[in-house]
C-alpha positions as CSV (number, residue, x, y, z in Angstrom):
1,X,-29.7,-35.9,8.6
2,X,-30.2,-34.7,12.3
3,X,-33.6,-32.8,12.9
4,X,-33.8,-29.8,15.2
5,X,-35.6,-30.7,18.3
6,X,-38.0,-28.6,20.3
7,X,-35.8,-29.2,23.2
8,X,-33.1,-27.8,21.2
9,X,-35.0,-24.9,20.3
10,X,-36.2,-24.3,24.2
11,X,-32.6,-24.6,25.0
12,X,-31.3,-21.9,22.5
13,X,-34.0,-19.5,23.6
14,X,-32.8,-20.1,27.1
15,X,-29.4,-19.0,25.9
16,X,-30.9,-16.0,24.1
17,X,-33.1,-15.1,27.2
18,X,-36.2,-15.5,25.2
19,X,-39.5,-16.6,26.5
20,X,-41.2,-18.4,23.9
21,X,-44.5,-20.2,23.9
22,X,-45.0,-23.9,23.1
23,X,-46.6,-23.1,20.1
24,X,-43.3,-21.1,19.2
25,X,-41.1,-23.7,20.0
26,X,-42.9,-25.7,17.4
27,X,-42.9,-23.2,15.0
28,X,-39.1,-22.4,15.4
29,X,-38.0,-26.4,15.4
30,X,-39.7,-26.7,11.9
31,X,-38.0,-23.1,10.6
32,X,-34.3,-24.3,12.1
33,X,-34.5,-27.8,10.8
34,X,-35.5,-26.6,7.3
35,X,-32.5,-23.8,7.3
36,X,-30.2,-26.6,8.9
37,X,-31.3,-29.0,5.6
38,X,-30.5,-26.4,3.1
39,X,-27.3,-25.8,4.6
40,X,-26.3,-29.6,4.5
41,X,-27.6,-29.8,0.7
42,X,-25.1,-26.9,-0.1
43,X,-22.2,-28.9,1.6
44,X,-23.6,-31.8,-1.0
45,X,-22.3,-29.8,-4.1
46,X,-19.3,-30.8,-5.8
47,X,-17.3,-28.1,-5.4
48,X,-13.7,-29.6,-5.8
49,X,-12.9,-27.2,-8.9
50,X,-14.4,-24.1,-7.3
51,X,-11.7,-21.5,-5.9
52,X,-12.6,-20.1,-2.5
53,X,-13.5,-16.4,-2.5
54,X,-14.5,-14.0,0.2
55,X,-17.0,-12.2,-2.0
56,X,-19.1,-13.2,-4.8
57,X,-18.2,-10.3,-6.9
58,X,-15.3,-8.6,-7.2
59,X,-14.7,-5.7,-4.9
60,X,-13.0,-2.2,-6.2
61,X,-12.4,0.8,-4.2
62,X,-15.3,3.2,-3.7
63,X,-13.2,5.7,-2.1
64,X,-12.4,9.2,-3.3
65,X,-8.6,9.8,-4.4
66,X,-6.2,10.9,-1.6
67,X,-5.5,14.6,-2.5
68,X,-2.9,16.7,-0.3
69,X,-4.6,20.4,0.1
70,X,-3.7,23.0,2.3
71,X,-5.1,23.2,5.8
72,X,-8.6,24.6,6.0
73,X,-9.3,24.2,2.6
74,X,-12.9,23.1,2.0
75,X,-13.4,19.8,0.5
76,X,-17.1,20.7,-0.8
77,X,-18.4,24.2,-1.9
78,X,-20.6,26.1,0.6
79,X,-22.8,27.5,-1.8
80,X,-23.7,24.4,-3.7
81,X,-24.5,22.4,-0.4
82,X,-26.5,24.9,1.3
83,X,-28.6,25.0,-1.9
84,X,-29.3,21.7,-1.8
85,X,-30.7,22.4,1.9
86,X,-34.2,22.3,2.6
87,X,-33.7,25.7,4.5
88,X,-30.5,28.0,4.9
89,X,-30.0,30.9,6.9
90,X,-26.6,33.1,7.2
91,X,-24.5,30.7,5.3
92,X,-25.8,27.4,7.8
93,X,-28.2,25.2,7.8
94,X,-31.8,26.4,9.3
95,X,-33.2,23.8,11.3
96,X,-36.5,23.8,13.9
97,X,-35.8,25.2,17.4
98,X,-35.5,22.3,19.5
99,X,-34.6,24.0,22.9
100,X,-36.3,26.7,25.0
101,X,-35.2,30.6,25.3
102,X,-34.2,29.6,29.1
């Protein structure tokens, strides 16, 4: 199994426009070599009877139902939403002023 060399890490760092010290090059070479080794071990698993999948768990649609309603009909109840706000005033969220009077 080929190992990741210090020179390869230096080349990747140059492509990424990262400046690495000699100690970092040695450190990352060891880490990357461990990662490549782990990926290679996964490739050795007997997966002939395993069907290809895009997700480990089945996905379900998490969107709300598409309901047709008249234009201008609010989706959320204003009072309910404002009741959950830290501060409300005149049927609006109250927030700290960030701009001056000018």
